[in-house]
N, C-alpha and C positions, 0 to 999 in steps of 0.2 A: 073386590078390594080385600075382603077378609082372606080369601084363598091365597092371594099373593103375599099378604102379611104373614100368614101362617107358614107358608113355604120359606120365606126369608127368615122368619124367627126360628124355625126348625133347623135351618142351615146354621144360623148364628149360634143357637143353643148347642148343637152337636160339635161345632168348632170350639166352643168354650169348654165343654166337658172334656174334649180331647186335649186341650191345653192344660187343664187341671190334672188330667191323668199323667201327662208327660212331666208336669212339675212334681207330682207325687213320686214318680219313678226316680227323678233326679234326687229328691229329698231322701228317699229310701237308700239309694246308693251312698249318698253323703253320710247319712246317719250310720249305716253299716260300717263304712270305712273309719269314721270318727270313733265309733264304739270300739273297733278293733285296736286302734292306736291308743285310746285311753285305757283299755284293758291291759295293754302292755305296760303302761306307766303305773297302773295300779299294782300289777304283780311285782314291779321293781321297787315300789316305795312302801308297800304294806308290811314287809318284814321289819321295817324300822319301828313298828308299833309292838313288836313281839319281843320276848326275852331272847337275848343273844346267848345261847347255851355254850358257845365257844368261849365267850368271856367268863361265864360262870365257872366253867371247867378250869380255865386258867387261874382264876382266883382260888378255887378249892385246891388245886395242885400246889399253888404257892403257899397256902396255909399248911398243907401237909408237909412241905419241905421245911417250913419254919419250925413246925413241931418236931420233925426228925432231928433237925440241928440242935434244938433245945434239949432233946433227950440225949443226944450225943455229948453235949456240953454239961449235962447233969443238972440243967435248970428245970424247975417245975413247969408243967404244961400250963399252969394258970398264969405264968408270967408272959406268955405269948398272946398278943392281941390278934384276934381273927379279923378277916376282912368284912365279916358280917353278911357276905353274899351266900345265899342258898338257892337251890333250884326253884324254890317256891317264893322267892323274893318278888315283890310287886314290880311291874314294868313301869319305868319312868321315861316315857317318850318325850322328846322335846316338843315344845309348842309348835315350832315350825313344821316338824314331821306330822303332827296331828292336824294342823290346818291344811297342809298340802294334801294329805290323804282325804280329809273332809271334802276339799274342792274336787279332787279326782273322782271320788265316789259319787258326789252330787252331779258332776258332769256326765258320768257314765249313766246314772239313773235317768237324767233328763234326756240324754241321747236315745236310750232304749225306749223311754216313754214316747218320744217323738216318733220313733220308728213304729211303735205299736199303734199310735194314733193314725199314722199315715196308712198302715195296712188296713185298719178298720174303715177309714174313709174310702180307701180304694175298693174295698169289698162292698161298701154301701152303694 
């Protein structure tokens, strides 16, 4: 009786392990593809959190033009108001951009953690 039970249980156990292994393979493929797609979104949205140097340059050039016009008109340079933008001005990202990036980075971290855990379980 025990011999038959052990043979059946070994067969059941090996099928179960094979099913888990197949499920982990599917999970790894999905996690890899998902991470690749999320990485693309992260690279597209993360520049919104940084200084836009093109905008800073435009403001500085505009200030320079206003100063040159004032000098040509004979006005003192103190009478010209500056835009107040400098290359070292702090970044003021919108709340939406910040939240979207937090969610993208969290999603990427969870996806990569899932893939790591699947690899560790598969090796075990």
